N, CA, C and O atoms as a MOPAC input file, in Angstrom:
PM7 MOZYME 1SCF
protein

 N    -19.33300 1   -14.39500 1    -7.64400 1
 C    -18.07700 1   -13.72600 1    -7.84300 1
 C    -16.96400 1   -14.61400 1    -7.29400 1
 O    -17.01200 1   -14.99800 1    -6.12500 1
 N    -15.97800 1   -14.94300 1    -8.09800 1
 C    -14.90800 1   -15.81500 1    -7.63100 1
 C    -14.15500 1   -15.18400 1    -6.48000 1
 O    -13.81000 1   -14.00300 1    -6.52300 1
 N    -13.90200 1   -15.97200 1    -5.45600 1
 C    -13.12500 1   -15.51100 1    -4.32400 1
 C    -13.89200 1   -14.60200 1    -3.36800 1
 O    -13.29100 1   -13.99200 1    -2.48400 1
 N    -15.20400 1   -14.50400 1    -3.53200 1
 C    -15.97400 1   -13.64800 1    -2.63600 1
 C    -15.82200 1   -14.14400 1    -1.21000 1
 O    -15.90400 1   -15.34300 1    -0.94300 1
 N    -15.60300 1   -13.22500 1    -0.31300 1
 C    -15.44200 1   -13.58800 1     1.08300 1
 C    -14.00500 1   -13.89700 1     1.46400 1
 O    -13.72700 1   -14.15800 1     2.63500 1
 N    -13.09900 1   -13.87500 1     0.52200 1
 C    -11.70000 1   -14.17100 1     0.81300 1
 C    -10.86100 1   -12.92500 1     0.58800 1
 O    -11.24100 1   -12.04400 1    -0.18300 1
 N     -9.73100 1   -12.85300 1     1.25600 1
 C     -8.80700 1   -11.74600 1     1.04100 1
 C     -9.16000 1   -10.51500 1     1.83900 1
 O    -10.00200 1   -10.54800 1     2.73700 1
 N     -8.49800 1    -9.42700 1     1.49400 1
 C     -8.69100 1    -8.16900 1     2.19300 1
 C     -9.58400 1    -7.22100 1     1.40400 1
 O     -9.69000 1    -7.31100 1     0.18100 1
 N    -10.20800 1    -6.32900 1     2.11900 1
 C    -10.98500 1    -5.26200 1     1.52200 1
 C    -10.14600 1    -3.99600 1     1.63800 1
 O     -9.87300 1    -3.52700 1     2.74300 1
 N     -9.73800 1    -3.44500 1     0.50300 1
 C     -8.94700 1    -2.21800 1     0.48000 1
 C     -9.87400 1    -1.05400 1     0.16700 1
 O    -10.57400 1    -1.06000 1    -0.84500 1
 N     -9.87100 1    -0.05400 1     1.04500 1
 C    -10.75600 1     1.08900 1     0.87700 1
 C     -9.93900 1     2.36600 1     0.75000 1
 O     -9.02000 1     2.61300 1     1.53200 1
 N    -10.28400 1     3.16500 1    -0.23300 1
 C     -9.68000 1     4.48400 1    -0.39800 1
 C    -10.76500 1     5.49000 1    -0.06000 1
 O    -11.82900 1     5.50300 1    -0.67900 1
 N    -10.48600 1     6.33700 1     0.93300 1
 C    -11.49900 1     7.29200 1     1.38900 1
 C    -10.94200 1     8.71200 1     1.33900 1
 O     -9.75500 1     8.94500 1     1.56800 1
 N    -11.82600 1     9.64300 1     1.03600 1
 C    -11.41800 1    11.04100 1     1.14000 1
 C    -11.70700 1    11.49800 1     2.56400 1
 O    -11.98400 1    10.67500 1     3.43600 1
 N    -11.64700 1    12.77900 1     2.79900 1
 C    -11.85100 1    13.26400 1     4.16300 1
 C    -13.32500 1    13.47400 1     4.50500 1
 O    -13.64600 1    14.18000 1     5.46100 1
 N    -14.21300 1    12.86800 1     3.73400 1
 C    -15.64500 1    12.92700 1     4.01200 1
 C    -15.92000 1    12.29600 1     5.37600 1
 O    -15.21200 1    11.37200 1     5.77500 1
 N    -16.90100 1    12.76200 1     6.07500 1
 C    -17.14900 1    12.36500 1     7.46000 1
 C    -17.70000 1    10.94500 1     7.63400 1
 O    -17.76100 1    10.46100 1     8.76500 1
 N    -18.10300 1    10.26300 1     6.56000 1
 C    -18.72500 1     8.93900 1     6.70800 1
 C    -17.83300 1     7.95400 1     7.46100 1
 O    -18.32700 1     7.19200 1     8.29200 1
 N    -16.53600 1     7.95600 1     7.18700 1
 C    -15.66600 1     6.99900 1     7.86700 1
 C    -15.34000 1     7.41200 1     9.30100 1
 O    -14.65000 1     6.68600 1    10.01600 1
 N    -15.83800 1     8.57900 1     9.72100 1
 C    -15.63500 1     9.02800 1    11.09100 1
 C    -16.84500 1     8.72900 1    11.97700 1
 O    -16.80000 1     8.94600 1    13.18800 1
 N    -17.92200 1     8.23300 1    11.37100 1
 C    -19.13700 1     7.91200 1    12.12900 1
 C    -18.83100 1     6.78500 1    13.11500 1
 O    -18.10400 1     5.85100 1    12.77400 1
 N    -19.37800 1     6.85900 1    14.33500 1
 C    -19.09100 1     5.82700 1    15.34000 1
 C    -19.38400 1     4.39900 1    14.88100 1
 O    -18.63600 1     3.48400 1    15.22400 1
 N    -20.45200 1     4.18800 1    14.11600 1
 C    -20.76500 1     2.82800 1    13.65200 1
 C    -19.70900 1     2.33000 1    12.66300 1
 O    -19.32500 1     1.16100 1    12.70100 1
 N    -19.24300 1     3.21000 1    11.78400 1
 C    -18.21300 1     2.82400 1    10.81800 1
 C    -16.89800 1     2.56200 1    11.53200 1
 O    -16.21400 1     1.58400 1    11.23000 1
 N    -16.53300 1     3.42500 1    12.47900 1
 C    -15.29900 1     3.22900 1    13.23100 1
 C    -15.33200 1     1.91600 1    14.00500 1
 O    -14.32500 1     1.21100 1    14.07400 1
 N    -16.48700 1     1.58100 1    14.58900 1
 C    -16.62100 1     0.31900 1    15.32800 1
 C    -16.47500 1    -0.87700 1    14.39200 1
 O    -15.81500 1    -1.85900 1    14.73000 1
 N    -17.09800 1    -0.79100 1    13.20600 1
 C    -16.99200 1    -1.89000 1    12.24500 1
 C    -15.54800 1    -2.07300 1    11.78200 1
 O    -15.05900 1    -3.20000 1    11.70700 1
 N    -14.86900 1    -0.97700 1    11.47300 1
 C    -13.47500 1    -1.06400 1    11.04400 1
 C    -12.59300 1    -1.66300 1    12.13900 1
 O    -11.65400 1    -2.40300 1    11.84200 1
 N    -12.89100 1    -1.34700 1    13.40700 1
 C    -12.10000 1    -1.86500 1    14.52200 1
 C    -12.27100 1    -3.37100 1    14.69700 1
 O    -11.36100 1    -4.04800 1    15.17700 1
 N    -13.43600 1    -3.90000 1    14.31100 1
 C    -13.69100 1    -5.33100 1    14.50400 1
 C    -13.43000 1    -6.16100 1    13.24500 1
 O    -13.52100 1    -7.38800 1    13.28100 1
 N    -13.11100 1    -5.50600 1    12.15400 1
 C    -12.90500 1    -6.20100 1    10.89100 1
 C    -11.41900 1    -6.20500 1    10.56700 1
 O    -10.84900 1    -5.17100 1    10.21600 1
 N    -10.80100 1    -7.35900 1    10.68500 1
 C     -9.35200 1    -7.44200 1    10.48400 1
 C     -8.96500 1    -7.52300 1     9.00700 1
 O     -7.78300 1    -7.42900 1     8.67400 1
 N     -9.93900 1    -7.69700 1     8.12700 1
 C     -9.63200 1    -7.85700 1     6.69400 1
 C     -9.62800 1    -6.54400 1     5.93700 1
 O     -9.60200 1    -6.55500 1     4.70600 1
 N     -9.65200 1    -5.41700 1     6.62400 1
 C     -9.71900 1    -4.13700 1     5.92900 1
 C     -8.37700 1    -3.41300 1     5.95900 1
 O     -7.63600 1    -3.47900 1     6.94000 1
 N     -8.09300 1    -2.74000 1     4.88900 1
 C     -6.94200 1    -1.84600 1     4.80300 1
 C     -7.46900 1    -0.53200 1     4.25700 1
 O     -8.07200 1    -0.49800 1     3.18400 1
 N     -7.24600 1     0.54400 1     4.98800 1
 C     -7.79200 1     1.82900 1     4.56700 1
 C     -6.68000 1     2.79900 1     4.18000 1
 O     -5.59200 1     2.79800 1     4.75600 1
 N     -6.98700 1     3.60600 1     3.20700 1
 C     -6.10900 1     4.68500 1     2.77000 1
 C     -6.96200 1     5.93800 1     2.71500 1
 O     -7.95000 1     5.99400 1     1.98400 1
 N     -6.58200 1     6.93000 1     3.48000 1
 C     -7.34700 1     8.16900 1     3.50800 1
 C     -6.57300 1     9.25000 1     2.78100 1
 O     -5.41200 1     9.52100 1     3.08700 1
 N     -7.23300 1     9.85800 1     1.81800 1
 C     -6.62800 1    10.93700 1     1.03100 1
 C     -7.42300 1    12.22300 1     1.20500 1
 O     -8.65000 1    12.20000 1     1.30200 1
 N     -6.73100 1    13.30800 1     1.24100 1
 C     -7.38300 1    14.60900 1     1.22300 1
 C     -7.89500 1    14.85400 1    -0.19400 1
 O     -7.29200 1    14.40100 1    -1.16700 1
 N     -8.99000 1    15.55900 1    -0.30100 1
 C     -9.50400 1    15.89500 1    -1.63300 1
 C     -8.49600 1    16.71100 1    -2.42400 1
 O     -8.50400 1    16.69200 1    -3.65500 1
 N     -7.64400 1    17.41600 1    -1.73300 1
 C     -6.65800 1    18.26900 1    -2.39800 1
 C     -5.30300 1    17.59900 1    -2.55000 1
 O     -4.34700 1    18.22900 1    -3.00200 1
 N     -5.21100 1    16.34100 1    -2.18100 1
 C     -3.95200 1    15.62200 1    -2.29400 1
 C     -3.54000 1    15.48000 1    -3.75800 1
 O     -4.39000 1    15.30700 1    -4.63200 1
 N     -2.26200 1    15.55300 1    -4.01900 1
 C     -1.81000 1    15.38500 1    -5.40300 1
 C     -1.98000 1    13.94600 1    -5.87500 1
 O     -1.91700 1    13.67600 1    -7.07400 1
 N     -2.19500 1    13.02000 1    -4.94000 1
 C     -2.39900 1    11.61300 1    -5.29600 1
 C     -3.84000 1    11.31000 1    -5.69100 1
 O     -4.09800 1    10.29600 1    -6.33900 1
 N     -4.76900 1    12.15900 1    -5.31700 1
 C     -6.18700 1    11.88700 1    -5.57200 1
 C     -6.49700 1    11.63700 1    -7.04800 1
 O     -7.17100 1    10.64900 1    -7.33900 1
 N     -6.05500 1    12.46200 1    -7.99700 1
 C     -6.35900 1    12.18100 1    -9.40600 1
 C     -5.74800 1    10.85600 1    -9.88900 1
 O     -6.34900 1    10.15300 1   -10.70100 1
 N     -4.56200 1    10.52300 1    -9.39100 1
 C     -3.92700 1     9.26700 1    -9.79900 1
 C     -4.69300 1     8.06000 1    -9.26500 1
 O     -4.90500 1     7.08300 1    -9.98300 1
 N     -5.10300 1     8.13500 1    -8.00800 1
 C     -5.87100 1     7.03600 1    -7.41600 1
 C     -7.22700 1     6.92200 1    -8.09400 1
 O     -7.68600 1     5.81400 1    -8.37300 1
 N     -7.87000 1     8.04700 1    -8.36300 1
 C     -9.16100 1     8.04000 1    -9.05000 1
 C     -9.04600 1     7.38900 1   -10.42700 1
 O     -9.88400 1     6.56600 1   -10.79600 1
 N     -8.03100 1     7.74700 1   -11.17400 1
 C     -7.83300 1     7.16400 1   -12.50600 1
 C     -7.58300 1     5.66100 1   -12.41600 1
 O     -8.11800 1     4.89500 1   -13.21800 1
 N     -6.78000 1     5.23800 1   -11.45300 1
 C     -6.50200 1     3.81000 1   -11.29600 1
 C     -7.77100 1     3.04500 1   -10.93300 1
 O     -8.00300 1     1.95200 1   -11.45000 1
 N     -8.59300 1     3.60700 1   -10.05200 1
 C     -9.84000 1     2.93100 1    -9.66800 1
 C    -10.82400 1     2.87700 1   -10.82900 1
 O    -11.54700 1     1.89300 1   -10.98300 1
 N    -10.85800 1     3.91900 1   -11.64300 1
 C    -11.72900 1     3.90000 1   -12.81800 1
 C    -11.29300 1     2.81500 1   -13.79500 1
 O    -12.13500 1     2.13800 1   -14.38300 1
 N     -9.98100 1     2.64300 1   -13.97300 1
 C     -9.48200 1     1.58000 1   -14.85000 1
 C     -9.82200 1     0.19800 1   -14.29400 1
 O    -10.21200 1    -0.70000 1   -15.04100 1
 N     -9.67300 1     0.03400 1   -12.97700 1
 C    -10.02700 1    -1.25000 1   -12.36200 1
 C    -11.51700 1    -1.54300 1   -12.51500 1
 O    -11.90800 1    -2.67700 1   -12.79000 1
 N    -12.34000 1    -0.52000 1   -12.33800 1
 C    -13.78600 1    -0.70200 1   -12.49800 1
 C    -14.12500 1    -1.08900 1   -13.93000 1
 O    -14.98500 1    -1.93900 1   -14.15600 1
 N    -13.45700 1    -0.47300 1   -14.89500 1
 C    -13.70000 1    -0.80900 1   -16.30300 1
 C    -13.27400 1    -2.24300 1   -16.59100 1
 O    -13.98400 1    -2.97200 1   -17.28400 1
 N    -12.12300 1    -2.65300 1   -16.06800 1
 C    -11.67300 1    -4.03500 1   -16.26200 1
 C    -12.62100 1    -5.02500 1   -15.59900 1
 O    -12.90800 1    -6.08200 1   -16.16100 1
 N    -13.10300 1    -4.69200 1   -14.41800 1
 C    -14.04600 1    -5.56900 1   -13.72400 1
 C    -15.34100 1    -5.68600 1   -14.51800 1
 O    -15.91700 1    -6.77000 1   -14.60800 1
 N    -15.80200 1    -4.58100 1   -15.09300 1
 C    -17.03700 1    -4.60600 1   -15.89100 1
 C    -16.85500 1    -5.48700 1   -17.13000 1
 O    -17.77200 1    -6.21200 1   -17.51500 1
 N    -15.68900 1    -5.42700 1   -17.74500 1
 C    -15.40700 1    -6.26400 1   -18.91200 1
 C    -15.38400 1    -7.73100 1   -18.50400 1
 O    -15.91500 1    -8.58900 1   -19.20800 1
 N    -14.75800 1    -8.01300 1   -17.35300 1
 C    -14.61500 1    -9.40600 1   -16.91500 1
 C    -15.92100 1   -10.01300 1   -16.44700 1
 O    -16.14400 1   -11.20800 1   -16.63700 1
 N    -16.78800 1    -9.22100 1   -15.84100 1
 C    -18.00600 1    -9.77200 1   -15.25800 1
 C    -19.27100 1    -9.46300 1   -16.02400 1
 O    -20.32800 1   -10.01300 1   -15.71700 1
 N    -19.18600 1    -8.59000 1   -17.01800 1
 C    -20.36800 1    -8.19600 1   -17.76100 1
 C    -21.01000 1    -6.97700 1   -17.12900 1
 O    -20.55400 1    -6.50400 1   -16.08800 1
 N    -22.04500 1    -6.47300 1   -17.73400 1
 C    -22.69300 1    -5.25900 1   -17.22700 1
 C    -23.34200 1    -5.50200 1   -15.87000 1
 O    -23.79100 1    -6.60600 1   -15.56300 1
 N    -23.38000 1    -4.44300 1   -15.06700 1
 C    -24.04700 1    -4.51400 1   -13.76800 1
 C    -25.54200 1    -4.63700 1   -13.97700 1
 O    -26.08200 1    -4.04400 1   -14.91100 1
 N    -26.22900 1    -5.39800 1   -13.12300 1
 C    -27.67900 1    -5.51100 1   -13.26500 1
 C    -28.34100 1    -4.16800 1   -13.01800 1
 O    -27.94100 1    -3.43200 1   -12.11600 1
 N    -29.33200 1    -3.85200 1   -13.79900 1
 C    -30.05700 1    -2.59700 1   -13.59500 1
 C    -31.22900 1    -2.85800 1   -12.67500 1
 O    -31.76500 1    -3.96400 1   -12.61000 1
 N    -31.60400 1    -1.83200 1   -11.97900 1
 C    -32.75700 1    -2.04300 1   -11.12200 1
 C    -32.83300 1    -1.10000 1   -10.07100 1
 O    -33.75900 1    -1.15300 1    -9.26100 1

């Protein structure tokens, strides 16, 4: 993948408890390349962000080909 290992990792998270786990919180604290955005499931922005991520995923699939099955 071109540019792998470079740049920032942008994460969009809902209010699910996974990002509140101590191991995840510790990793986020030590990783300076992350930018997080937390949305409530009921946020009016959630459908817009979901649609944008689906479009990005579709574009990535077109650019890189189908994901390996397995």
